C-alpha positions in Angstrom: -59.3 -38.0 -61.5 -61.9 -35.8 -63.0 -64.5 -37.0 -60.5 -62.0 -36.2 -57.6 -61.6 -32.6 -58.8 -65.4 -32.3 -59.3 -66.0 -33.3 -55.7 -63.3 -30.9 -54.5 -64.8 -28.1 -56.6 -68.2 -28.8 -55.2 -66.9 -28.4 -51.6 -65.2 -25.2 -52.4 -68.3 -23.7 -54.0 -70.3 -24.6 -50.9 -67.7 -23.0 -48.7 -67.8 -19.8 -50.9 -71.6 -19.6 -50.5 -71.3 -19.8 -46.7 -70.7 -16.2 -45.7 -70.1 -17.2 -42.1 -67.1 -19.2 -43.1 -65.4 -16.0 -44.4 -65.2 -14.8 -40.8 -63.0 -17.8 -39.8 -61.1 -18.0 -43.1 -60.3 -14.3 -43.8 -61.5 -11.7 -41.3 -60.5 -13.3 -38.0 -57.0 -14.3 -39.1 -56.2 -10.8 -40.3 -57.7 -9.2 -37.2 -55.7 -11.5 -34.8 -52.5 -11.1 -36.9 -52.8 -7.3 -36.5 -53.6 -7.5 -32.8 -50.7 -9.9 -31.8 -48.3 -8.2 -34.2 -48.8 -4.8 -32.6 -48.9 -6.2 -29.1 -45.7 -8.2 -29.5 -43.4 -5.6 -31.0 -44.9 -4.2 -34.2 -42.8 -4.6 -37.2 -39.3 -4.6 -35.6 -37.8 -8.0 -36.0 -34.1 -7.1 -35.9 -31.8 -9.4 -33.9 -30.7 -7.9 -30.5 -26.9 -7.6 -30.5 -25.3 -6.8 -27.1 -22.2 -4.7 -27.8 -19.3 -3.7 -25.6 -16.7 -1.3 -27.0 -13.5 -1.7 -25.1 -11.6 0.3 -27.8 -13.4 3.6 -28.0 -11.4 4.7 -31.0 -12.6 6.3 -34.2 -12.8 3.0 -36.2 -14.7 1.3 -33.5 -17.2 4.1 -33.5 -17.6 3.8 -37.2 -18.2 0.1 -36.9 -20.8 0.6 -34.2 -22.6 3.3 -36.3 -22.7 0.9 -39.3 -24.3 -1.8 -37.2 -26.8 0.6 -35.7 -27.9 1.4 -39.3 -28.3 -2.3 -40.1 -31.7 -3.8 -40.9 -30.6 -7.2 -39.5 -29.4 -6.4 -35.9 -30.5 -4.0 -33.2 -27.4 -2.8 -31.2 -27.8 -2.6 -27.4 -24.6 -1.0 -25.9 -23.5 -2.6 -22.7 -20.9 -1.9 -20.1 -18.4 -4.6 -19.0 -20.5 -5.3 -15.9 -23.8 -5.7 -17.9 -22.4 -7.6 -21.0 -22.0 -11.1 -19.5 -25.4 -11.1 -17.6 -27.2 -10.1 -20.9 -25.6 -13.0 -22.7 -26.1 -15.5 -19.8 -29.9 -14.7 -19.8 -30.2 -15.2 -23.5 -31.6 -11.7 -24.1 -29.4 -11.2 -27.1 -29.0 -13.2 -30.3 -25.2 -12.6 -30.0 -22.7 -10.4 -28.3 -19.9 -8.3 -29.9 -16.7 -7.3 -28.0 -14.6 -4.7 -29.8 -11.2 -5.2 -28.1 -8.7 -2.5 -27.2 -6.4 -1.7 -30.1 -9.0 -2.4 -32.8 -8.9 1.1 -34.3 -5.1 1.3 -34.2 -4.9 -2.0 -36.1 -7.3 -0.9 -38.8 -5.6 2.5 -39.3 -2.2 0.8 -39.5 -3.5 -1.7 -42.1 -2.8 -4.6 -39.8 -5.2 -7.6 -39.3 -7.9 -6.8 -36.6 -9.9 -9.2 -34.6 -13.4 -8.9 -33.1 -14.9 -11.3 -30.6 -18.4 -12.7 -31.0 -20.0 -14.3 -28.0 -22.8 -16.7 -29.1 -24.1 -20.1 -29.4 -22.7 -21.3 -32.8 -25.7 -23.6 -33.3 -28.2 -20.8 -33.1 -29.5 -19.5 -36.5 -29.9 -16.0 -35.0 -26.3 -16.0 -33.8 -25.1 -17.0 -37.2 -27.1 -14.3 -38.9 -25.7 -11.7 -36.4 -22.2 -12.9 -37.0 -22.6 -12.6 -40.8 -23.9 -9.0 -40.4 -20.9 -8.1 -38.1 -18.5 -9.6 -40.6 -20.0 -7.7 -43.5 -20.0 -4.4 -41.7 -16.4 -4.8 -40.5 -15.3 -5.8 -44.0 -16.9 -2.7 -45.5 -15.2 -0.5 -42.8 -11.7 -2.0 -43.4 -12.1 -2.0 -47.2 -12.9 1.7 -47.2 -10.0 2.5 -44.9 -7.6 0.5 -47.0 -8.9 2.0 -50.2 -8.0 5.4 -48.8 -4.5 4.2 -47.9 -4.0 2.7 -51.3 -5.1 5.9 -53.0 -2.6 8.0 -50.9 0.3 5.6 -51.5 -0.5 5.4 -55.3 -0.6 9.2 -55.5 2.8 9.6 -53.7 4.3 7.0 -55.9 3.0 8.7 -59.0 4.4 12.1 -57.9 7.8 10.5 -57.4 7.8 8.9 -60.8 6.6 12.2 -62.4 9.6 14.0 -61.0 12.0 11.3 -62.1 10.6 10.9 -65.5 12.1 13.5 -67.9 11.6 11.7 -71.1 7.8 11.1 -71.4 5.0 13.0 -69.8 2.5 10.2 -69.9 4.6 7.4 -68.5 3.9 8.3 -64.8 0.1 8.5 -65.5 0.2 5.1 -67.3 1.9 3.5 -64.3 -0.5 4.9 -61.6 -3.3 2.2 -62.0 -0.7 -0.6 -62.0 0.8 0.8 -58.8 -2.6 1.2 -57.2 -3.5 -2.4 -58.1 -0.2 -3.7 -56.7 -0.6 -1.9 -53.5 -4.2 -3.0 -53.1 -3.3 -6.6 -53.8 -0.6 -6.5 -51.2 -2.9 -4.9 -48.6 -5.7 -7.4 -49.2 -3.5 -10.5 -49.0 -4.1 -10.9 -45.3 -7.7 -11.0 -43.9 -8.8 -7.5 -42.9 -10.9 -8.6 -39.9 -11.3 -12.0 -38.3 -14.1 -13.1 -36.0 -13.3 -15.1 -32.9 -16.4 -16.9 -31.7 -16.7 -17.6 -27.9 -19.4 -20.0 -26.6 -22.1 -18.2 -24.7 -23.2 -19.3 -21.3 -26.8 -20.0 -22.6 -28.3 -20.5 -26.0 -28.8 -17.1 -27.4 -31.1 -17.7 -30.3 -33.4 -15.4 -32.2 -36.8 -14.9 -30.6 -39.4 -13.9 -33.2 -41.4 -10.8 -32.4 -44.1 -8.6 -34.0 -45.6 -9.7 -37.3 -42.9 -12.4 -37.8 -44.5 -14.1 -34.8 -48.1 -13.3 -35.4 -48.5 -13.6 -39.2 -47.4 -17.3 -39.6 -48.7 -18.2 -36.1 -52.2 -16.9 -36.8 -52.1 -18.5 -40.2 -51.5 -21.9 -38.6 -54.1 -21.2 -35.9 -56.9 -20.4 -38.3 -56.0 -23.0 -40.9 -57.0 -25.4 -38.2 -60.2 -23.5 -37.5 -61.1 -23.5 -41.2 -61.3 -27.3 -41.0 -64.6 -26.7 -39.1 -66.4 -25.7 -42.3 -65.2 -28.7 -44.4 -65.6 -31.1 -41.6 -69.2 -30.0 -40.9 -70.1 -30.4 -44.5 -68.9 -34.0 -44.5 -70.8 -34.8 -41.3 -74.0 -33.3 -42.7 -73.6 -35.2 -46.0 -73.3 -38.4 -44.1 -76.3 -37.6 -42.0 -78.6 -36.8 -44.9 -77.4 -39.8 -47.0 -75.6 -37.7 -49.6 -72.5 -39.9 -49.4 -74.5 -43.0 -50.0 -76.3 -41.5 -53.0 -73.0 -40.6 -54.4 -71.9 -44.2 -54.2 -74.9 -45.1 -56.5 -73.1 -43.2 -59.3 -69.8 -44.2 -60.8 -67.9 -42.6 -58.0 -65.7 -45.1 -56.1 -65.0 -45.0 -52.4 -61.4 -44.1 -53.0 -62.4 -41.2 -55.3 -64.9 -39.9 -52.7 -62.2 -39.9 -50.0 -59.7 -38.3 -52.3 -62.2 -35.7 -53.4 -62.9 -34.7 -49.8 -59.2 -34.6 -49.0 -58.5 -32.5 -52.2 -61.3 -30.0 -51.2 -59.8 -29.5 -47.8 -56.3 -29.2 -49.2 -57.5 -26.6 -51.8 -59.4 -24.6 -49.1 -56.4 -24.4 -46.7 -54.0 -23.7 -49.5 -56.0 -20.8 -50.9 -56.4 -19.4 -47.4 -52.6 -19.5 -47.0 -52.2 -17.6 -50.3 -54.5 -14.9 -49.1 -52.9 -14.6 -45.6 -49.4 -14.6 -47.0 -50.3 -11.9 -49.5 -51.7 -9.8 -46.6 -48.6 -10.4 -44.5 -46.3 -9.5 -47.4 -48.1 -6.4 -48.6 -49.5 -4.9 -45.4 -47.4 -6.2 -42.5 -43.9 -6.2 -44.1 -43.4 -9.9 -43.5 -40.9 -11.1 -46.2 -42.3 -14.5 -47.1 -40.8 -14.3 -50.6 -37.2 -14.7 -49.6 -37.3 -18.1 -51.2 -40.5 -18.9 -53.1 -39.6 -22.6 -53.6 -39.1 -23.1 -49.9 -42.3 -21.2 -49.1 -44.2 -23.4 -51.5 -42.9 -26.5 -49.7 -44.1 -25.2 -46.3 -47.5 -24.2 -47.7 -47.9 -27.7 -49.1 -46.8 -29.3 -45.8 -49.3 -27.2 -43.8 -52.2 -27.9 -46.1 -51.4 -31.6 -46.2 -51.2 -31.8 -42.4 -54.4 -29.8 -41.9 -56.5 -31.5 -44.5 -55.5 -35.0 -43.4 -56.3 -34.1 -39.8 -59.7 -32.6 -40.9 -60.5 -35.7 -42.9 -59.8 -37.8 -39.8 -61.9 -35.7 -37.5 -64.8 -35.8 -40.0 -64.5 -39.5 -40.3 -64.5 -40.2 -36.6 -67.0 -37.7 -35.3 -70.7 -38.1 -35.9 -72.3 -34.8 -34.9 -71.9 -31.1 -35.6 -71.6 -30.3 -31.8 -68.7 -32.8 -31.4 -67.0 -31.4 -34.5 -67.2 -27.8 -33.2 -65.9 -28.8 -29.8 -63.1 -31.0 -31.1 -61.9 -28.4 -33.7 -61.7 -25.7 -31.1 -59.8 -27.9 -28.6 -57.4 -29.3 -31.3 -56.7 -26.0 -33.0 -56.1 -24.1 -29.7 -53.9 -26.9 -28.3 -51.9 -27.4 -31.5 -51.4 -23.6 -31.9 -50.2 -23.1 -28.3 -47.8 -26.1 -28.4 -46.4 -25.2 -31.8 -45.5 -21.6 -31.0 -48.2 -19.9 -32.9 -49.2 -17.7 -29.9 -45.8 -17.2 -28.3 -42.2 -18.2 -29.4 -41.1 -21.6 -28.2 -37.7 -20.0 -27.5 -39.0 -18.5 -24.3 -40.3 -21.8 -23.0 -38.3 -24.6 -21.3 -36.7 -27.5 -23.0 -39.5 -29.9 -22.0 -42.2 -27.6 -23.6 -40.1 -27.2 -26.7 -39.6 -31.0 -27.0 -43.3 -31.6 -26.8 -44.1 -28.8 -29.3 -41.7 -30.3 -31.8 -43.5 -33.6 -31.7 -46.1 -31.8 -33.8 -45.6 -31.0 -37.5 -46.9 -27.5 -37.1 -44.0 -26.5 -34.9 -41.6 -27.6 -37.6 -43.6 -25.8 -40.2 -43.6 -22.6 -38.2 -39.8 -22.9 -37.7 -39.5 -23.2 -41.5 -41.8 -20.2 -42.2 -40.0 -18.0 -39.8 -36.6 -19.2 -41.0 -37.6 -18.2 -44.6 -38.8 -14.8 -43.4 -35.8 -13.8 -41.2 -32.9 -16.1 -42.1 -33.5 -16.6 -45.8 -34.0 -20.4 -45.5 -33.8 -22.2 -48.7 -35.3 -25.6 -49.9 -32.5 -27.6 -48.2 -33.2 -25.9 -44.8 -36.9 -26.6 -44.8 -36.7 -30.2 -46.1 -36.6 -31.7 -42.6 -39.8 -29.8 -41.7 -41.5 -30.9 -44.9 -40.5 -34.6 -44.3 -41.9 -34.6 -40.8 -45.2 -33.0 -42.0 -45.4 -35.5 -44.8 -45.0 -38.4 -42.4 -47.7 -37.0 -40.1 -50.0 -36.4 -43.1 -49.6 -40.0 -44.4 -50.3 -41.4 -40.9 -53.4 -39.2 -40.4 -54.7 -40.0 -43.9 -54.3 -43.7 -43.3 -56.3 -43.5 -40.1 -59.0 -41.4 -41.8 -59.4 -43.9 -44.7 -59.6 -46.8 -42.2 -62.3 -45.0 -40.2 -64.2 -43.4 -43.1 -67.9 -44.3 -43.0 -70.7 -43.5 -45.5 -73.4 -43.4 -42.8 
């Protein structure tokens, strides 16, 4: 194992000495992340929420104002004529219909109902519904708290007038009265959400730096394989690999050392780019560090096994350069690194999700926007692991010393 890490460390030191590699590993990913992030919407990644207010009352306006202040949804008010077309075209993550009589029901302390129009299978729609439920719950809770306070005060005044024997008795009973009234008021659900199936899948479409930061990271992780792959091809050409085999290094250790070097290079590159995205672009990668770590391992495994395969099959630097450029651009485009797969057709999305990078990008963006945990990203990790095992097996079979 020591010899494996020695070989990996040697490759990392050679990469560090190559100043040109810093352009592909650090400078270009940050530059392209900035460019695409600003071009595709800056830092605004709130879910578009089409809203139709058929009530127009004071409580409905308070609910709309609360949603407009939300960091999770971006309210787009629509008339009755425009509401359905917006949902049918999939331009909103979800739609909210505030029915007539909503304000009256809230003010009377009666159960109120809101209608959410969405695709229940969409993660964006689920997040929008959760934000609506939270905002409506806060609204009704505040209104009922005011009612509870008023009723408790009236009850206390009545007891105070009736109580001639002890001055503190009425004051002692006020909290108990308030608790009883509040319990009775909260026994029934304050607001219920009725979900109606949308005409088309209205999912969340990533924009701004949520799109560009993980997308450019995947894109340039693939490009960084050029440095490690070129080093392996040159070592084979100059006989370095054969000379290594005259030492106590075994063939399995040599392959493992090269794989470990590529894994470490791509993992460190991810750490740097994630730190830049978190600190400078406001991309919240750290919603769940454990889930993020799984996606980082998945991406490094997939990239390093692919890099090892390319370096094992190709025999010249020119072929390596051309292949890495073609592969990295094709994989990035198909996986949704340049543009969201949600805007493409079902066929393109199906082809894209044949690749592990599309699943990894889904996992990364889910962590950033939806707060995905380990359970949510496990399918993406499993797919990337299966791809990595297959690519590594092919690389070992085709690995040559000269």
